[in-house]
C-alpha positions as CSV (number, residue, x, y, z in Angstrom):
1,X,-91.6,-142.4,176.8
2,X,-91.8,-143.5,180.4
3,X,-88.8,-143.0,182.6
4,X,-86.9,-145.9,183.9
5,X,-86.4,-145.6,187.7
6,X,-83.5,-147.2,189.5
7,X,-84.3,-147.9,193.1
8,X,-81.8,-147.7,195.9
9,X,-82.4,-149.3,199.2
10,X,-79.9,-147.7,201.5
11,X,-80.4,-150.2,204.3
12,X,-78.9,-152.9,201.8
13,X,-75.6,-151.0,201.4
14,X,-72.7,-153.4,202.0
15,X,-69.8,-151.3,200.5
16,X,-68.9,-147.6,200.4
17,X,-66.0,-145.8,198.8
18,X,-65.1,-142.3,197.6
19,X,-63.8,-140.9,194.3
20,X,-62.9,-137.4,193.5
21,X,-64.1,-135.6,190.4
22,X,-61.1,-134.5,188.5
23,X,-60.8,-132.1,185.7
24,X,-60.7,-134.8,183.1
25,X,-64.1,-136.2,184.3
26,X,-65.7,-133.0,183.2
27,X,-68.0,-132.7,180.0
28,X,-68.2,-129.6,177.8
29,X,-71.0,-128.5,180.2
30,X,-68.3,-128.2,183.0
31,X,-70.0,-130.9,185.1
32,X,-69.2,-134.6,185.5
33,X,-69.6,-136.4,182.2
34,X,-72.1,-139.0,181.9
35,X,-69.6,-141.6,180.6
36,X,-67.5,-141.3,183.8
37,X,-70.4,-142.6,185.9
38,X,-70.1,-145.9,184.3
39,X,-66.3,-145.8,184.6
40,X,-66.6,-144.9,188.4
41,X,-69.0,-147.9,188.8
42,X,-66.4,-150.2,187.4
43,X,-63.8,-148.9,189.9
44,X,-66.2,-149.3,192.7
45,X,-67.0,-152.8,191.8
46,X,-63.3,-153.6,191.5
47,X,-62.7,-152.1,194.9
48,X,-65.7,-154.2,196.4
49,X,-64.4,-157.4,195.0
50,X,-60.8,-156.7,196.0
51,X,-61.8,-156.7,199.7
52,X,-62.6,-160.4,199.2
53,X,-59.3,-161.1,197.2
54,X,-61.5,-161.4,194.0
55,X,-61.3,-159.8,190.6
56,X,-63.7,-159.4,187.9
57,X,-61.7,-161.9,185.8
58,X,-61.8,-164.7,188.6
59,X,-64.5,-164.8,191.3
60,X,-63.4,-168.4,191.9
61,X,-63.2,-171.4,189.7
62,X,-61.9,-169.1,186.8
63,X,-65.3,-167.6,186.5
64,X,-65.6,-163.9,186.1
65,X,-68.1,-161.1,185.5
66,X,-69.4,-159.2,182.4
67,X,-72.0,-156.5,182.3
68,X,-75.3,-157.6,180.8
69,X,-77.1,-154.3,181.0
70,X,-76.9,-150.8,182.6
71,X,-79.4,-148.3,183.7
72,X,-78.5,-144.8,185.0
73,X,-80.7,-142.1,186.5
74,X,-79.0,-138.7,186.7
75,X,-80.2,-136.7,189.6
76,X,-77.8,-133.7,190.0
77,X,-74.6,-132.2,188.6
78,X,-71.2,-133.1,190.0
79,X,-68.4,-130.5,189.7
80,X,-64.5,-130.5,189.7
81,X,-63.1,-130.9,193.2
82,X,-66.2,-132.6,194.7
83,X,-65.7,-135.9,196.4
84,X,-68.3,-138.5,195.5
85,X,-69.4,-141.2,198.1
86,X,-70.4,-144.3,196.2
87,X,-72.5,-147.0,198.0
88,X,-73.2,-150.4,196.6
89,X,-75.2,-153.6,197.2
90,X,-75.9,-156.7,195.3
91,X,-79.5,-158.0,194.8
92,X,-81.5,-160.4,192.8
93,X,-78.9,-163.1,192.9
94,X,-79.6,-165.9,190.4
95,X,-77.8,-168.9,189.0
96,X,-76.2,-167.0,186.2
97,X,-76.5,-163.4,187.2
98,X,-77.1,-160.7,189.7
99,X,-77.8,-157.0,190.0
100,X,-75.6,-154.4,191.6
101,X,-77.1,-151.2,192.8
102,X,-75.1,-147.9,193.3
103,X,-75.7,-144.6,194.7
104,X,-73.5,-141.6,193.9
105,X,-73.8,-138.7,196.2
106,X,-71.8,-135.5,197.1
107,X,-69.7,-136.1,200.2
108,X,-70.4,-132.5,201.5
109,X,-74.1,-132.4,201.6
110,X,-75.3,-136.0,200.6
111,X,-77.0,-134.8,197.4
112,X,-77.7,-137.8,195.1
113,X,-75.8,-137.3,191.8
114,X,-76.8,-140.6,190.1
115,X,-78.4,-143.9,190.8
116,X,-77.1,-146.9,188.8
117,X,-77.8,-150.5,188.2
118,X,-75.6,-152.9,186.4
119,X,-76.8,-156.4,185.5
120,X,-73.8,-158.7,186.1
121,X,-73.5,-162.0,184.4
122,X,-71.1,-164.9,185.4
123,X,-68.7,-165.5,182.5
124,X,-66.2,-168.3,181.7
125,X,-63.5,-166.4,179.9
126,X,-61.5,-169.6,179.0
127,X,-64.5,-171.0,177.1
128,X,-66.1,-167.6,176.2
129,X,-69.5,-168.3,177.4
130,X,-72.0,-167.6,180.2
131,X,-71.9,-169.8,183.1
132,X,-73.2,-170.4,186.6
133,X,-71.9,-168.5,189.8
134,X,-68.9,-170.1,191.4
135,X,-69.9,-171.6,194.8
136,X,-67.1,-169.7,196.5
137,X,-68.7,-166.4,195.4
138,X,-72.2,-167.6,196.4
139,X,-70.8,-168.5,199.8
140,X,-69.8,-164.9,200.4
141,X,-73.6,-164.0,200.5
142,X,-74.7,-167.3,201.9
143,X,-76.9,-167.7,198.8
144,X,-77.7,-170.8,196.8
145,X,-77.5,-169.8,193.2
146,X,-79.5,-172.7,192.1
147,X,-82.5,-170.9,190.7
């Protein structure tokens, strides 16, 4: 089976934050559990949106975000007490969706722990259906989401 590769273009990074690895983030192997990578990505996405006064439930016009797909490449182990630096950038902005790319690295030596991509879909929670990007959100990136 061919391996899926998540690219990360560091020059596109628009947001960086840090999250410590706590004891409850560890697997039975005594390293960062794989399920916490996705949980950390959610936290990073929320922090990124909050800087614009937005939430996953309302990006503007009562339109929110849901995850359509996820891909994670594990590169190294993370251990209790380490501080992860997580970088993020959006790409492939389209009318109904976009991709978010993340790089998780150790703060001490910049070793990449994981690369992650989440496919984000614009969602109308009131009507429970996919929808178009709100123009106020598109304006943050000076993008026309018409295609």
